C-alpha positions in Angstrom: 90.9 108.6 130.5 88.8 111.0 128.5 85.3 111.7 129.7 82.2 113.0 128.0 79.6 115.0 130.0 76.1 115.2 128.6 74.1 117.6 130.7 70.6 118.8 130.1 70.1 120.8 133.2 67.7 123.5 132.1 65.0 121.2 130.9 61.8 120.5 132.8 63.2 117.0 133.5 67.0 117.6 133.9 69.4 114.8 133.2 73.2 114.4 133.5 75.4 111.6 132.3 79.2 111.0 132.4 80.6 108.4 130.1 84.1 107.2 129.1 84.5 108.8 125.6 86.4 105.8 124.1 84.1 103.1 125.2 80.8 104.8 125.9 80.6 103.1 129.4 78.3 105.1 131.6 80.0 106.1 134.9 77.4 108.4 136.3 73.7 109.0 135.4 71.4 111.3 137.3 67.8 111.8 136.4 65.4 114.6 137.4 64.6 113.2 140.9 68.3 113.3 141.8 69.2 116.6 140.0 66.4 118.9 141.0 67.3 119.1 144.7 71.0 119.6 143.7 70.1 122.4 141.3 67.7 124.1 143.7 70.3 124.0 146.6 73.0 125.4 144.3 75.2 122.3 144.6 75.1 122.1 140.8 75.0 125.2 138.6 74.1 124.8 134.9 76.6 127.6 134.0 79.5 125.5 135.2 78.7 123.0 132.4 78.5 125.7 129.6 82.0 127.1 130.4 84.0 123.9 131.1 86.2 124.0 128.1 89.5 122.5 129.3 88.2 121.8 132.7 86.3 118.6 132.0 88.4 116.4 134.3 88.0 118.8 137.2 84.2 118.9 136.7 84.0 115.1 136.4 86.0 114.8 139.7 83.6 117.2 141.4 80.6 115.2 140.1 82.1 111.9 141.4 82.7 113.6 144.8 79.1 114.7 144.9 78.0 111.2 144.0 80.1 109.7 146.8 78.8 112.3 149.3 75.3 111.5 148.1 75.4 107.8 149.1 73.7 106.8 152.3 72.4 110.3 153.3 68.8 111.4 153.5 67.6 114.3 151.4 67.4 116.7 154.4 71.1 116.1 155.3 72.2 115.9 151.6 70.8 119.3 150.6 71.0 121.0 153.9 67.4 122.0 154.1 67.8 122.8 157.8 64.7 120.7 158.7 65.0 118.7 161.9 64.4 115.0 161.7 
């Protein structure tokens, strides 16, 4: 499988999309509300997407792991804000 990563992380409203290159099927699509906390916490780093030549599959795997980890957890737990609830 070949993936395509489209990442606009340094915009005012960041967006990230992972698709299958051959079919265009969208596998992962995060908008500003999901991405901003990940960027602010350091979970995602825009630099990782600029220098990923030859490491796309590893980067996609990391993104899928983050997406799985993200399911069913509140924002405080997800981004480790340290706030009690």
